[in-house]
C-alpha positions as semicolon CSV with decimal commas, in nm:
position;residue;x (nm);y (nm);z (nm)
1;M;-0,921;-1,118;-0,982
2;D;-0,548;-1,112;-1,011
3;H;-0,348;-1,105;-0,688
4;L;-0,155;-0,795;-0,793
5;A;-0,480;-0,607;-0,861
6;L;-0,610;-0,704;-0,519
7;L;-0,283;-0,592;-0,359
8;L;-0,308;-0,254;-0,533
9;W;-0,676;-0,213;-0,441
10;H;-0,610;-0,298;-0,075
11;A;-0,307;-0,068;-0,055
12;L;-0,506;0,214;-0,213
13;L;-0,801;0,185;0,025
14;V;-0,592;0,146;0,340
15;S;-0,359;0,432;0,243
16;V;-0,648;0,669;0,178
17;F;-0,810;0,571;0,509
18;F;-0,489;0,624;0,708
19;A;-0,414;0,953;0,532
20;F;-0,754;1,098;0,624
21;L;-0,744;0,950;0,974
22;W;-0,399;1,071;1,080
23;R;-0,333;1,394;0,887
24;S;-0,531;1,716;0,872
25;T;-0,357;1,909;0,592
26;A;-0,365;1,824;0,223
27;V;0,015;1,808;0,198
28;G;0,040;1,582;0,501
29;R;-0,231;1,353;0,365
30;R;-0,062;1,329;0,026
31;N;0,277;1,251;0,179
32;L;0,138;0,986;0,414
33;F;-0,071;0,834;0,133
34;L;0,229;0,803;-0,098
35;K;0,452;0,666;0,175
36;T;0,207;0,400;0,297
37;F;0,095;0,306;-0,054
38;L;0,449;0,255;-0,180
39;I;0,557;0,067;0,132
40;M;0,263;-0,173;0,104
41;V;0,300;-0,231;-0,270
42;I;0,678;-0,267;-0,275
43;G;0,684;-0,464;0,050
44;G;0,407;-0,700;-0,060
45;T;0,567;-0,757;-0,399
46;A;0,909;-0,818;-0,244
47;L;0,767;-1,058;0,013
48;G;0,578;-1,248;-0,256
49;W;0,889;-1,265;-0,471
50;L;1,094;-1,396;-0,179
51;M;0,834;-1,665;-0,096
52;Y;0,791;-1,773;-0,461
53;P;1,045;-2,062;-0,454
54;F;0,880;-2,222;-0,152
55;P;0,565;-2,433;-0,193
């Protein structure tokens, strides 16, 4: 599998888990899911891009 697909799959599963674990309302769950999902995807992509030039 492609690394980006694995990153997206992991971010999706962890974000759903955290949203249901820490929030009790639907709006709170949605907001936490979006926040954690975007942070993980953007952060992981940025970190990978920054490490790309190094072996």
